[in-house]
N, C-alpha and C positions, 0 to 999 in steps of 0.2 A: 571587651565586648562592645559592639556598636550600639549606642543608645539614642533614642529619641531624635533630636535635631542633628546629632552627629552621624546619623544613618547614612552610609555611603553606598548608593546603589551600584556604582561602577566597581567598587571593591567586591560586592556580592556577586556581580556578573562575572568578574574575573575568577572568583573562587569556584563558581559553577563550571566554568569552562575548563579550568585547571583540573578539577575533579573528573570532568568528562574525559579528558585526555588520559588521566591516570587509569580509569576503568577500561578505556579503549585499549591502551597499550598492554595492560595486564591480561585482557581478554585474548589478544593476539599472541601473547607469550605462553598461554596455557592451553590452547585449543587441542593440542595433541595429548597432553597429560590428563586433562579434565574437560571434555566437551561440555559437561554440565555447567561448571563454573565459568567457562569461557562464554557460554550463551547468556548466563545471568549477568555477567559483567558487561558484555556488549550491549545488552538491553538497557542496563543502568546508564551506560555512556550516552546512548541515544536520547534517553529521557532527560539527562542533564543538558545536552546541547539544545534540545527543544525548549526547555525551560529557560536557558540562558537567552535564547532569541526573544522569547516573550518578555523576559526581564528587561530587555532594552526598551520596551514600550513603557512599562511601569511595573515595579515590583509587586504591587497589590494584585495584578492580574494572575499571579501564581497562587493566590489564596482562594480556597474553595468558596468561602462566603465573603464577598467583598465588603459587606457591612461589618465584618469582624476584623478587617485588615488593620493591623497595628504594627509599626516598624519594630518596636521592642520585642513583641511576641514573635514576630516573623524571624528575626535573626536568632532568637533563642530556641527556634524549632517548636514553638507551642501552637502554631496554626497548621491546620490540615491543608496541604497543597493539592492542586488538581492533578488528575491523571494525564498521561501522555495524550490520550484521545481528546481530552478536554483542552489541553494546550493547543493541539492542532485546530480545534474548533474555534478557539479564541483568536488564534493567529489569522484565521479566515474571517470571522465575523467582526472582530474589533480592530485588528491591525491591517485588514485588507492585504494580507501577505499569506495566501493559502499555500499549503504544502501540495505539490503536484500529486495527482491521484496515484500514480505508480509508486512514488516514494511513500505516500501515506499507507498504501496497502502493504508494502514491504515492512515498514516500521511496526504496523499492527501485527503482522505475522511473527516478527521477532519477539514482540511482547508476549504473544500467545505461547510461543515456544518456550520463553522464559518461565511462564506460569506453569507449563506442563513439567518442565525440568525441576522446578522448585518442589512440586508436589509428587514427583515420581520417586519410587524407592530407589535409592542410589547405593551403589556398591555391589550389585549383583553381577557376577562374572558373565561376560558375553562371549560368544564364539568370535574368533578373530575377524570373520567377514562382517559380522554385525557391528563390532567395535570400529572397524575401518569405515563402514557406512555412516556411523554416527559422526566420525570426524569429517567425512566428505560432506555430510549435511550441514555441519557447522561452517565449514569453509565456504560452501556455496551461499549460504544465508548471509554470512558476514561480507562476502564480496558484493552482494546486492545492496546490503545495508550501507556499507561504506561508499559505494558508488553514488547512491542518492544523497547521503550526507555530504560527501565531498562536493557534489554539484551545488548544493546549497551554500556551503562554506566559502567556495571560491566564486559563486555566482551572485544571486540576489542578496545573500547575507554577508558578502565580502566586506562592506563598509563597517559592519559590527565586529568582524573577526580579523581585521587587518593586522592586529598585533600578534596573531597566532600563525602567521604564514609558515614559519619554520617548523612548528610542530605539525601542521597540516601536511607539509611536505615529508616529514619524517614518517608519519603514519602511512602516507601513500607508498613510501619505499618498503615499509614493513608488509604491506599488502601483497607485494610481489611474491612473497613466500606462499601466500594463498594461491596466487595465479599458477605457481609451479605445481600445486596439487591438482588444479583443474586441468592444466596441460596434460599431466600424466593420465588423468581420468579420460580426457577426450581421446588420447592416443589408444587407450585400452578399449574404446568403444568402436574402433574402426570396423571390425567385423560385424558388429550389431547394426551400425549405420548402413553398411553395404547391403545387409539382408533386407532392410527396410526399402532401400532404393531399388534393389532387384525385384522386390515384390510390387513395385510401381507406386510406392508411397512417397509423399512429398516430405523432404527434409530441408529446412530453411535455416538461415542464420538467426541465432537467438539474440535479441536486443538486450537481454538481461546479462548474459555472460560473454557474448560475442562469438561463440563457437557455432560452427555449421552442424547443429545437433537438435534443431527444433523440429520435432515430428508433428506434422499437420494432418489431421484425419477428419474428413467431412462428417458433419453432424446433421445439419438441416439447412437447406437453401444456401444463403450466402455465408453461413456460420460453420466454421470448423473448430475442432478442439486442438489447441497447441500445447505441447509438453516438451520441455527440454530434457534430453537424456544426460546432460552434464550438470546443470544447476537446479533441475527439478522445477523450473518456472512452469506454471500452468496458466492458461488463459484462453481467450478466443482469438481466432484468426478469421478475418473478414475479407471477402472478395466480392466486389460489386462493380457494375459497369459505370463508367463516367457518365454524368448527366448531360454532357455536351451532345447536341443533336447529331453531329456528324462524326463524333469521336468513338464512343463505346469502348474506350481503353479500359482494361481491367485495373481497378484500383484495389490494391492489396495492402493490408496492414494488420498488425496484431494489437491486442488490447493493452500491451505494455507501453507502446508509444502513441497509439491512436492514429487517426487518419491524417493524411496530408491536408494542408489548407487548399491546395489547388492541384488539378490534374497535371502531371508532369508532361503530358502529351499536348493538350490543347489549352491549358491554363484555366479551365472552368473551375469555379468555386465549388469546393467539395464539402466543407464543414457544415454549412447550413442545409445541405441537401441530404446528409446521411440519414436523418430521421425518416424522411420520406422514402429514401431508397431502400430502407430495411423494413418498412411497415407493409405487411401483406394482408393486414386485417381490413375489415370494412371501414370506409371513410366515415368519420364522425360528422353528422349533419344535424341541423336543428330538429329534425324529425326523430333521430335516434339518440340524441344527446343524453337523455336521462336513462337510457339503457346501457350507456357506456360507463365502465368503471375505470377511472384513471389508476395507473399502476406506478408505484414508486420503486426505487432500487435501494435496498439496504446496504449494498456493497460500496456505493459512492455517495449515498444520500441524494441521489438524483430524484427530483420532484416531478412526477408524471413523465418520467423519461423513458419508460418501458413501452415497447410496441409489440404487437403480435407479429410473429415471423414464422410462417408455415406451421410446423408442428409444435412450436414453442414460443418463447418470448425473449426479447433481447433489449438490454438497456442501451440507449443511443448515446450515452455519455461515457460509460466505462466498458460497454460491450460484453458484460457478463450475460450468460445465456442460461435459461432453465426451461424445462418442459412444464413447470408448474408455477402457478401464481395462487395466492390466497387473498381473501378479503378480511380485513381486520374487523373483529366483532364490535369494536368501539368507535373507530373513526370512519369505518365503511370504505376505506381506500384499499386498493390492491397492493400487493407486495410480491416482488419477484422471488420465486423459490418457496412461497407459502408463508403462513403465519402459524403460531402455536395454537393449540386447542383452547388455551386460556386467554386468547387475545382480547376478549371482551374485558377481562379484569387486568391483565398485564400490559395490554396494548401491543403495538408493533414498533418498528424502528422509527416511526414518525409520530407516535403519540404514547402517552403514559397509561392509557386505558382507564378503567374505573378506579384502579388503585391510585393513580395520579390525581384524579378528580377528588377522591376522598381525602388525600393528603392536603390538597389546596383548601 
């Protein structure tokens, strides 16, 4: 056992990564026989890789209470470690190495799916079509999860994981079995996709899985709802005019990848203009400033990032859309999608409410 001054953080890092690969490979090998345990093990693998990256900054960052951090207690498993969400928060706030929003959202969805699987009654016989759908769901989810993790491991995180290049490549090869499932599913959807096209609906390429199966349906103004028939990705699809005075090129993008930095036609800067381009509400002036309620986004933690857009509201950072907003009873700030009836006590995504005040 590693003790006190003999504590070897590099050895602990390697142990976390090796365990991550073990869970990952086990997950890929069992998704047909047991989608439930495949989901649980895949989520565990993601958590271990996230913690390993944070471990590279300092081992104590994995401890929930930094004032209780002790190397002996840590290696003996006596300290409570932080959740995957907290790991991503610390990577952003302490390490200045934020997880991209699309990856963060996917990792959170996988963790939530794991929680549902753990608490769901297992062993109940399912009709063949439902059993196959469960396998399809797991395949699609793991394809997205691995895509984002792989981009991190061979991209910004590459210097930390350079010793694991062979294992990363091995897992990439194993994922081709999943692609085979998605290929078959896409082929089976040919008639369904044709019906959508014949009805005049728009079908685009899905950035999540790569198939021409993203159904785009208008919602309000520049916002459409996007849903993939293959991998079940859902998000917003945005179509706005280029801000260039003589261009007016249609700029189209989905919430999975976000807007381009510049117009492909005239080169006008897009990113800084998106907020203004989507905002159809009354301009905020010194005269009406105190009548204006700033709105935050709980999906991406966007601070005052939500603007009014025709019949609803849209976040100008992650492009989540909702027809509803709510005002927190404690901090008095708006939140996309509404707040709970007990927000005065429980708070919202951006405050801890009266309960937090009482704890402090």
